C-alpha positions as CSV (number, residue, x, y, z in Angstrom):
1,M,85.3,114.1,102.2
2,A,81.9,114.6,102.3
3,D,79.7,113.6,104.5
4,L,77.0,111.1,104.1
5,T,74.0,110.4,106.0
6,L,71.6,107.4,105.6
7,T,67.5,108.6,105.8
8,G,64.3,106.7,105.9
9,K,62.4,109.9,105.7
10,N,60.3,110.9,102.5
11,P,63.3,112.2,100.3
12,F,60.9,114.8,98.2
13,S,60.0,116.4,101.3
14,L,63.4,117.2,102.6
15,A,65.0,120.4,102.3
16,A,68.0,120.6,99.8
17,D,70.0,122.5,97.5
18,A,69.2,119.3,95.2
19,L,67.5,116.1,95.1
20,V,69.0,113.4,92.7
21,V,66.4,110.3,90.9
22,A,67.7,107.9,88.3
23,T,66.2,108.3,84.6
24,A,66.7,104.6,82.7
25,N,65.6,103.9,78.9
26,V,62.9,101.3,78.9
27,D,61.4,99.8,76.1
28,D,62.7,103.2,73.9
29,A,60.8,105.7,76.7
30,V,62.7,107.4,79.3
31,V,61.6,106.8,83.0
32,V,62.3,107.5,86.6
33,L,62.5,104.6,88.6
34,G,61.5,104.4,91.9
35,D,58.6,105.2,93.9
36,V,58.2,109.0,93.1
37,P,55.8,111.7,93.1
38,D,53.4,111.7,89.5
39,A,54.9,115.4,89.5
40,V,58.8,113.6,88.9
41,R,57.4,111.0,87.0
42,A,55.7,113.7,84.8
43,V,59.1,115.1,84.1
44,A,59.7,112.3,82.1
45,E,57.1,113.1,79.4
46,H,59.5,116.0,78.2
47,A,62.3,114.1,77.9
48,L,63.4,114.9,74.4
49,T,62.7,118.6,75.1
50,L,64.7,118.6,78.0
51,G,67.7,116.3,75.9
52,V,67.3,113.3,78.9
53,S,67.9,109.9,77.3
54,G,68.9,108.5,80.7
55,S,72.2,107.3,79.5
56,L,74.9,106.1,81.8
57,D,76.4,109.3,83.3
58,E,73.8,111.6,81.9
59,V,73.2,114.5,84.2
60,V,70.5,117.2,84.0
61,R,69.0,119.7,86.4
62,V,65.8,121.1,86.4
63,P,63.6,123.5,88.7
64,A,62.0,121.1,91.1
65,P,58.5,120.2,90.2
66,A,55.7,120.9,93.0
67,G,56.3,118.2,96.0
68,V,59.7,118.5,96.0
69,E,61.6,120.7,98.5
70,A,64.9,120.3,96.8
71,A,65.6,123.6,94.7
72,V,66.8,121.7,92.1
73,L,65.7,118.0,90.6
74,V,68.5,116.0,88.9
75,L,68.0,113.5,86.8
76,A,70.8,110.9,86.8
77,G,71.1,108.5,83.8
78,V,71.2,104.8,84.8
79,G,71.0,103.3,81.3
80,S,68.9,100.4,80.2
81,G,66.6,98.4,81.9
82,T,67.4,97.6,85.4
83,P,70.5,99.2,86.9
84,D,73.3,97.2,88.6
85,A,75.5,98.1,91.4
86,E,77.7,100.0,89.1
87,A,75.0,101.9,87.3
88,L,74.0,103.1,90.5
89,R,77.5,103.8,91.4
90,R,78.4,105.6,88.4
91,A,75.0,107.5,88.2
92,A,75.2,109.1,91.9
93,G,79.0,109.7,91.0
94,A,78.2,111.8,88.0
95,A,75.1,113.5,90.1
96,V,77.6,114.6,93.1
97,R,80.5,115.4,91.2
98,T,78.4,117.7,88.5
99,L,76.8,119.6,91.2
100,G,80.3,120.4,93.0
101,G,79.4,120.4,96.5
102,G,76.0,121.9,98.8
103,R,73.3,119.3,100.5
104,T,72.1,116.9,98.1
105,V,69.2,114.2,98.7
106,L,69.7,110.9,97.0
107,A,66.5,109.4,95.9
108,L,67.9,107.1,93.7
109,P,66.7,103.2,93.9
110,A,68.1,101.7,96.9
111,D,65.7,98.8,98.4
112,D,68.5,96.9,99.7
113,A,71.9,97.1,101.2
114,A,73.8,96.1,98.4
115,S,72.1,98.8,96.1
116,V,72.9,101.3,99.2
117,A,76.5,100.4,99.3
118,A,76.9,101.0,95.7
119,I,75.1,104.4,96.0
120,A,76.8,106.0,98.6
121,E,80.4,104.9,97.2
122,G,79.7,106.4,93.4
123,A,78.3,109.3,95.7
124,L,81.3,109.5,98.3
125,L,83.6,109.1,95.4
126,G,81.8,111.8,93.2
127,A,82.5,114.5,95.9
128,Y,86.1,114.0,95.5
129,A,88.2,117.3,95.1
130,F,91.9,117.8,95.1
131,D,92.2,121.5,96.3
132,R,95.7,120.9,98.1
133,Y,97.2,123.7,95.9
134,R,94.3,126.1,95.6
135,S,94.4,129.2,97.3
136,A,91.1,129.4,100.2
137,D,89.0,131.2,98.1
138,E,88.9,128.7,95.3
139,A,88.5,125.2,97.2
140,A,85.5,123.6,96.5
141,R,82.2,124.3,98.9
142,P,81.4,121.3,101.4
143,T,79.1,118.5,100.2
144,V,76.4,117.4,102.4
145,L,74.9,114.1,101.4
146,E,71.2,112.0,102.5
147,L,71.1,108.6,101.2
148,A,67.0,107.9,101.1
149,S,65.9,104.3,101.6
150,P,63.7,102.3,102.7
151,A,66.3,100.2,104.3
152,A,67.6,102.9,106.2
153,R,67.1,101.8,109.7
154,T,68.2,98.1,109.4
155,R,71.6,97.3,110.2
156,A,72.6,95.7,107.3
157,A,72.3,99.4,105.2
158,K,74.3,100.7,108.1
159,D,77.2,98.5,107.7
160,A,76.8,99.3,104.0
161,V,77.2,102.6,104.3
162,E,80.0,102.2,107.2
163,R,82.0,99.9,104.9
164,A,81.4,102.7,101.9
165,E,83.1,105.6,104.0
166,I,86.0,103.4,104.8
167,V,86.7,102.0,101.1
168,T,86.0,105.4,99.7
169,T,88.1,107.0,102.3
170,A,91.2,104.3,101.1
171,I,90.4,105.3,97.1
172,N,90.2,109.0,97.7
173,A,93.6,108.9,99.9
174,T,94.8,107.0,96.8
175,R,93.7,109.8,94.7
176,D,95.6,112.2,96.9
177,L,98.6,110.7,96.8
178,V,98.3,110.0,93.0
179,N,97.7,113.6,92.4
180,A,100.3,115.7,94.7
181,A,102.9,117.5,92.9
182,P,106.3,115.4,93.0
183,N,108.7,117.9,94.5
184,D,105.8,116.9,97.6
185,L,105.8,113.3,97.1
186,F,109.6,111.7,96.9
187,P,110.2,108.3,98.2
188,A,111.0,109.7,101.9
189,A,108.1,112.1,101.9
190,F,106.1,108.8,100.9
191,A,107.6,107.0,103.5
192,D,106.3,109.3,106.0
193,A,102.5,109.7,104.0
194,A,102.4,105.8,105.0
195,K,103.1,106.3,109.0
196,A,100.8,108.8,108.6
197,A,98.0,107.0,107.0
198,A,98.8,104.3,109.5
199,K,98.4,106.0,112.6
200,G,95.4,105.0,114.8
201,T,95.4,101.4,113.2
202,S,96.8,98.4,114.0
203,V,99.1,98.6,110.7
204,K,102.9,97.9,111.3
205,V,105.0,100.5,109.3
206,T,108.7,99.2,108.6
207,V,111.0,101.7,106.4
208,L,114.1,100.8,104.7
209,E,116.7,103.5,103.7
210,E,119.5,103.7,101.5
211,K,121.8,102.1,104.1
212,A,120.0,99.1,104.8
213,L,119.0,98.5,101.3
214,L,122.3,98.5,100.1
215,A,123.4,95.8,102.7
216,G,120.1,93.8,101.8
217,G,121.0,93.8,98.1
218,Y,118.1,95.3,97.1
219,G,119.6,96.1,93.6
220,G,116.6,97.2,91.8
221,I,115.3,100.0,94.0
222,M,118.9,101.1,94.5
223,G,119.8,100.8,90.9
224,V,116.3,103.0,89.6
225,G,117.0,105.4,92.7
226,Q,120.6,106.0,92.4
227,G,119.9,108.9,89.6
228,S,118.2,111.2,92.2
229,T,119.4,113.4,95.3
230,R,116.6,111.9,97.3
231,G,116.9,108.4,98.1
232,P,114.7,105.4,97.4
233,R,112.6,103.5,100.5
234,L,111.1,100.3,100.9
235,V,108.2,100.5,103.0
236,K,106.4,97.6,104.4
237,V,102.7,98.0,105.9
238,A,101.4,95.1,107.8
239,Y,98.2,94.3,109.3
240,V,98.0,90.9,111.1
241,P,94.6,90.0,113.0
242,S,95.1,87.8,115.9
243,R,94.3,84.5,114.0
244,P,94.5,85.4,110.4
245,A,92.6,82.9,107.9
246,A,94.8,83.8,105.0
247,R,97.8,85.8,103.8
248,V,98.0,88.4,101.2
249,A,101.3,89.8,99.9
250,L,100.7,93.0,98.1
251,V,103.3,94.6,96.1
252,G,103.1,98.4,94.7
253,K,105.2,100.3,92.1
254,G,106.2,103.2,93.8
255,I,108.0,105.4,91.1
256,T,107.5,109.2,92.5
257,F,108.3,110.8,89.3
258,D,109.7,109.1,85.9
259,T,111.5,110.9,83.8
260,G,112.9,107.6,82.0
261,G,116.2,107.7,83.4
262,I,119.0,108.2,80.5
263,S,116.5,106.6,78.4
264,I,115.0,109.8,78.6
265,K,111.2,110.1,78.1
266,P,110.2,112.8,75.5
267,A,109.0,116.1,77.1
268,K,105.3,116.2,76.6
269,G,103.2,114.3,78.6
270,M,105.9,113.8,80.9
271,E,104.1,115.9,84.0
272,A,101.8,113.1,84.1
273,M,104.4,110.6,85.2
274,K,104.0,112.0,88.8
275,S,101.1,109.0,88.7
276,D,103.7,106.4,88.0
277,M,103.4,105.9,92.1
278,A,99.8,104.6,91.3
279,G,100.6,101.0,92.2
280,A,102.3,101.8,95.7
281,A,99.5,103.9,97.0
282,A,96.6,101.6,96.5
283,V,98.5,99.0,97.7
284,L,99.0,101.4,101.0
285,S,95.2,102.5,100.8
286,T,94.2,98.5,100.6
287,V,96.3,97.4,103.8
288,V,95.1,100.7,106.1
289,A,91.5,99.7,104.7
290,A,92.0,96.1,105.6
291,A,92.9,96.9,108.8
292,R,89.8,99.2,109.3
293,L,87.7,96.6,108.1
294,G,88.8,94.5,110.6
295,G,88.9,91.2,108.5
296,D,90.4,87.6,109.5
297,V,92.9,87.9,106.6
298,A,96.3,89.0,106.9
299,V,97.8,91.9,104.7
300,T,101.2,92.9,104.1
301,G,101.9,95.5,101.5
302,Y,105.5,96.7,99.5
303,L,105.7,99.7,98.2
304,C,109.2,99.7,96.1
305,L,109.6,103.7,96.2
306,A,112.0,105.3,93.7
307,E,112.4,108.3,91.8
308,N,114.0,107.9,88.3
309,M,116.2,110.4,87.3
310,P,118.6,111.0,85.0
311,G,121.4,112.5,86.9
312,G,125.2,112.1,87.2
313,G,124.8,109.0,88.9
314,A,122.2,107.2,87.4
315,Q,122.4,103.7,86.0
316,R,123.0,103.2,82.0
317,P,122.0,101.0,79.7
318,A,124.2,98.2,79.7
319,D,124.5,98.3,83.6
320,V,124.1,94.8,85.1
321,I,122.2,94.8,88.5
322,T,121.8,92.0,91.2
323,I,117.9,91.7,92.6
324,R,118.0,90.7,96.0
325,G,118.0,87.3,96.1
326,G,120.9,87.1,93.5
327,T,119.2,87.1,90.0
328,T,121.6,89.3,87.9
329,V,119.5,91.9,85.1
330,E,121.1,93.7,82.5
331,V,119.4,97.2,82.2
332,L,118.8,97.8,78.4
333,N,116.6,100.5,78.7
334,T,116.3,102.5,82.3
335,D,112.6,103.5,81.2
336,A,111.6,100.1,82.0
337,E,112.7,100.5,85.7
338,G,108.9,99.9,87.6
339,R,109.8,96.1,87.0
340,L,113.4,96.4,88.5
341,V,111.9,97.6,92.0
342,M,109.1,95.2,91.7
343,A,111.5,92.1,91.4
344,D,113.2,93.5,94.8
345,G,109.4,93.6,96.6
346,L,108.5,90.5,94.8
347,V,111.3,88.6,96.3
348,T,110.9,90.1,99.9
349,A,107.4,89.3,99.9
350,V,108.2,85.7,99.1
351,E,110.8,85.3,101.7
352,D,108.6,86.8,104.3
353,G,106.1,83.7,103.9
354,T,102.3,84.3,101.9
355,D,99.6,82.5,100.4
356,V,99.4,84.4,97.5
357,V,101.3,87.4,96.2
358,L,99.6,90.5,93.9
359,D,101.4,92.9,92.3
360,I,99.9,96.3,90.8
361,A,102.3,98.8,88.9
362,T,101.5,101.6,86.3
363,L,103.7,99.0,84.3
364,T,103.6,99.4,80.5
365,G,102.7,102.1,78.0
366,A,101.4,98.5,76.2
367,Q,98.8,97.6,78.1
368,I,97.3,101.2,77.3
369,I,97.5,100.2,73.5
370,A,96.2,96.6,74.2
371,L,93.3,97.7,76.6
372,G,92.7,101.3,76.5
373,D,92.6,103.9,79.4
374,R,90.0,102.5,81.3
375,V,90.6,98.6,81.4
376,S,93.3,97.4,83.3
377,G,95.7,94.1,82.5
378,V,96.5,91.1,84.9
379,M,98.4,88.1,84.3
380,G,100.1,85.6,86.2
381,T,98.9,81.7,88.0
382,D,95.7,80.6,86.2
383,D,93.6,80.3,89.6
384,V,94.8,83.6,90.9
385,R,94.4,85.5,87.7
386,G,90.7,84.2,87.9
387,E,90.4,85.1,91.3
388,V,91.4,88.1,90.6
389,V,89.1,88.7,87.5
390,T,86.4,88.1,90.0
391,A,87.2,90.3,92.8
392,A,86.9,93.1,90.1
393,E,83.9,92.5,88.8
394,V,82.2,92.2,92.5
395,A,83.9,95.5,92.8
396,G,82.8,97.2,89.9
397,E,86.2,97.7,88.0
398,Q,87.5,96.4,84.9
399,F,90.4,94.2,85.1
400,W,91.0,91.5,81.6
401,P,92.5,88.7,82.1
402,M,95.8,88.2,79.3
403,P,98.1,85.4,78.7
404,L,102.1,84.6,79.7
405,P,103.2,83.1,76.3
406,A,106.2,80.8,77.1
407,E,107.5,82.0,73.5
408,L,107.5,85.5,74.7
409,R,110.4,84.8,76.8
410,P,113.3,84.0,75.4
411,S,112.9,87.8,73.9
412,L,114.3,88.6,78.0
413,D,117.4,86.2,77.4
414,S,120.7,88.5,78.1
415,K,124.4,87.6,76.6
416,V,125.9,88.6,79.7
417,A,123.2,88.5,82.8
418,D,120.5,86.0,84.1
419,I,117.7,88.0,82.6
420,A,117.2,91.5,80.5
421,N,115.1,94.3,81.7
422,I,113.4,94.2,78.4
423,G,112.4,92.0,75.7
424,G,111.1,92.3,72.3
425,R,108.5,95.5,71.0
426,A,105.8,92.9,70.4
427,G,103.5,91.7,73.5
428,G,105.5,94.5,76.0
429,M,102.8,94.0,78.5
430,L,103.3,90.2,78.6
431,T,107.1,90.2,78.7
432,A,106.9,92.8,81.3
433,G,104.8,90.3,83.4
434,L,107.0,87.3,82.1
435,F,109.7,89.4,83.8
436,L,107.9,89.7,86.9
437,Q,107.1,85.8,87.1
438,E,111.0,85.2,87.4
439,F,110.8,86.7,91.0
440,T,108.1,84.9,92.2
441,D,109.5,81.5,93.0
442,G,106.4,79.5,92.3
443,T,104.3,81.9,94.7
444,P,101.0,82.0,93.6
445,W,100.9,85.1,91.9
446,A,98.8,88.0,89.7
447,H,100.3,91.1,88.1
448,L,98.1,93.9,87.7
449,D,99.2,96.7,84.7
450,I,97.1,99.7,85.6
451,A,98.9,102.2,83.5
452,G,96.1,103.6,81.8
453,P,93.4,103.7,84.1
454,A,95.5,104.8,87.2
455,F,95.4,108.6,85.9
456,N,92.5,109.8,84.0
457,E,93.9,112.6,81.3
458,G,90.6,113.1,79.9
459,S,87.6,114.6,81.0
460,A,85.7,113.3,83.7
461,Y,83.1,110.7,84.0
462,G,80.8,108.8,86.4
463,Y,82.7,108.8,89.5
464,T,86.3,109.0,88.0
465,P,87.7,112.7,88.3
466,V,90.5,114.0,86.3
467,G,93.8,112.8,87.4
468,G,94.5,110.1,90.0
469,T,91.4,107.7,89.8
470,G,92.6,105.2,92.7
471,V,91.7,102.2,90.5
472,G,92.6,98.8,92.1
473,V,92.0,99.7,95.6
474,R,88.0,98.4,95.4
475,T,89.5,95.1,93.4
476,L,92.5,94.9,95.9
477,L,90.0,94.7,98.7
478,A,87.2,92.4,97.3
479,F,90.4,89.7,96.6
480,V,91.3,90.1,100.4
481,E,88.0,89.7,101.7
482,G,87.1,86.8,99.6
483,R,90.3,85.0,101.2
484,S,88.3,85.4,104.0
485,A,87.2,82.3,106.0
486,K,83.9,84.2,106.3
487,A,83.4,84.3,102.9
């Protein structure tokens, strides 16, 4: 984790490896934003020669001009016109990520607490590096950040930085879990990671192992996990303030590796299936962050953990399993396993009592086909679905509202059980949502499908690295905070 401090000093007088300023395209001309020295503003006059357009995520380094104590001037694009919070977040992230360490001064427009928060979040997310498996001499160099703002001495700006540090720590912890090798992060190891993450907070962790799962009728989690030599777990993580203003339940898919089971996936690209636990990782980090923020909303997370392997004991297509609560499911495809473990988690969350339940999962390839690899889908009760979309907009994440068409429900009918685990090919993301809806018992609910955005297999961009992205944490936290009596 990078170190970030807030400063009210003149950023151009600070000695550093790099100084970051914002460039934008205004009326077809590139300009440097903010109160900057004439020598810095003049750099924009050479934009064409330098290849500077001011576009979002653009980062250009030039020698620092006279009057700048830093060694390098970094021009970070924020797009056209006045930048919003997400543009500042991405500009700061892109600049810090590109620099790859060292002492950096951020002189982006930060006149109020909201802009300070966005820049701090972007910078701390951009500084992320996953070096767990690299030898010491290959590890990234330390990153030291100074965020310059005229509001630096205000309580609001200081609080904004403190919150940004908590939120980005949660996101980066999610990234670490997603990026971990599957031989290191199996269900029992994930349960241990949950205990470690909760240490020092008021979060209570409860772990159900195989015997308890079997006795409790958790047929979805047990069925998916029975092909692996490493048994499944259901981990409950709970933050309960003294007088909760509301109760929110979060259910996360935690398939620590997904081969597809007997309905095995193609070998090409299967290594990315270590990310199939990104929903559970986001839930864990959200609950811990909520505790550290000290809000008045009770948040309980359910991590549905299993490894989907094609071992001799694996469930077969045509098996019938019984979800907790008694619903029977015909397993037509063992690669549609996430919804099975999530069904157990949803039933448990509803049994425990909650005002609203959200589930989050890398659930369907159909989500990627429909929305691409940067936009997540959200389905569910109309009002809760809208609430999630609003929270995502506040947080700076992209979630798109999707329907749950009643005419698709018959495709899940089974000839031998209460329901089948797959429907027709058309609308696969939506039929998965319809399946999960069966286990909510009318509780206000939303389903977040993050299959594409959870794991970046392309190039890094903005504050988003290659690999685990930590998507969903900011949206879940914004949703929880929106339920506060203080909202």
